[in-house]
Steps between C-alpha positions, in 0.01 A plus 500: 500500500844526659635733231225755564570491874872569445417778253255664740737483796779640282282791391422580864873495584571724199242754614627495859857542379396787273326685784784424742751634250324835485497521879866409513603761243343779705670398821723213600500556876416140575743239368232234553285660229790489255564138589135403453487683166803301387346173621171582322691567179688171512183306583323672208780401262503143634123469454537636146756228421287228662190610310696515176643153547159358586339652192783402266558144620164390639254672269727561205522812291605602153839643411382856455406530866850416622613850407219655705586289805869589465419870458292494819786344692733757344287773657558338841874493434491864387339597830774322696767669285349845558477444873856374533645791302317770694262590219187377675407845629489637147367199306361266767136597452515439127662160537257407777211589272660294224514202736128540572442519125702184450284320753174627357578471131743211467394271782125540495473500120690175472342304781318184393131551442 
């Protein structure tokens, strides 16, 4: 199903972004790595939104799950906020792990069976 494909690709991008973020925190000698980490993050967030919209509008979901979907997107926004305010070195790993948790718990628990 198309939703599962988007969810799987998004999880792969989230993992790659998480690993790239750890490499970037240690050393940022190459600006291309920082750029690719940023691109991976935005693609991950876009795939999260696309997957959410597909599940909500195509499959349909109950009202209690809307909070979980919004909380998962809030984690993506928190990561962007931390990175833009220079707090990513201190808290970036935690927020990256929370993004992986959002993908694993929220997305894959609420995919259509």
